[in-house]
N, C-alpha and C positions, 0 to 999 in steps of 0.2 A: 357925485359922477357929474362931469364937465361934459357937455355937448357941443361942438363949433357948430357952424351954419352949415358945413359940409355933411357933418355926419347924422343930422337931423335931416337934411334933404336924402340922404340915403335910405334912414330909416322909414319916412313918409313914403318914398318911390316902392320900398320894398312891400311896406301896408298896401300901398295901391295894388301892386302885384299880386298877393293874396286875396284881395278882396275881387280883383278884376277876375281871377282862376276860379276862384269859389261861386261866383255868379255864373260862370261858363259851363262850368261842368255839373251833371247831374246825378241823381242818386247813385245810379248802376255804376257810372264812373269813378264815383267816392267809394263804393263796395269794392270795386276793381283794384283802386289804389290801395287802399287799407290791405289786402293781400300781399301786394309788394312790402308797404313801408309801416305796416304797425301790427309787427308778430310778437307782441308783447313779451320779448325775449331781450335779454341784456347783449352789448355789444360782444361779439361781433355779428353775433347771429340777430340783430334789430331788423333787418331786411331780409327779403325772401324772393330768390327769382323762381319763376314757373314755366314748365313746359306747357303747350298751350292745351293739350287734352286734360292734363292734370288740373289745371285752372279751370276749364270749362266743366269736368266733373264735380268739382268743390262747390263752384258758384250753383249747381243746377241742384245737387243733394245736400249738401252743408248749408247753404243760403237759403235755399228754396227761390231762386230768382229764375222766374221764367226768361230764358234767353237763348236763342239760337246759336249754333256754331258760326254762322255767318255774320250774324249781328255783333258777338263778341269778336271777332275778327277784326270788324271794321271798327268798334270802339279802341282796340286795342291801337290798330293803325292810327287811328286820331290820337290817342297819348302818344305814341310816338313822334307822329308829326309835329304834336306840342311839345316835344324833348322833355317829357313828362316819364316815360319808361323807355328804355333801350330794348331794341330786337336784333338778335344775333343772326346775321346773315345766313343764308343757306344752311340751315337747318331743317331736319323733317322729322317731328314735327316742330314747328317754330317754338323758341325758347323767349322768353323776356325777362331782362332784368331792370330792378331799381337803378337810378342813377344816383351813386353815392355823394356826389356834389350838389344834388336839390333834396336830399333826404329831409333837412330842416325846412326849406318851403314847402316842400309838399304835406310834410306832418301839420304844417300852418295851415295850409290850404283845405285839409281834410276838416281840422279842428274849428276853422270860419264856418264852413258848409255847416258842421254839425250844430254850431250856435246859432248862424242864421236860421236853420231851419228847426231849431227847437228840439234837437235829436240828443242834445246831452244836457 
């Protein structure tokens, strides 16, 4: 496999971005992202959109994460501002979708976070 200087630079930049995002996010953010990006299903069902209330209930009951509605909403808004998750405007309750073009990047960030924190 031959790499030119530009492709090596691109790979290095993407590795830096993955590391940077993995360091910025905490365990709860990663758990939220896993709900969207790691469904353990094959394509085209390999990502999952969520309605806010359903996501909140799953985080509380299935994952046993103690988080309030407003805290979850703020975390989701932060992920939207980072362009990691997309919020569909003017829906009640709010609907959030994974960004298909960023799927590989976010999965790499999740894996890097898990490796950095010795969770896998």
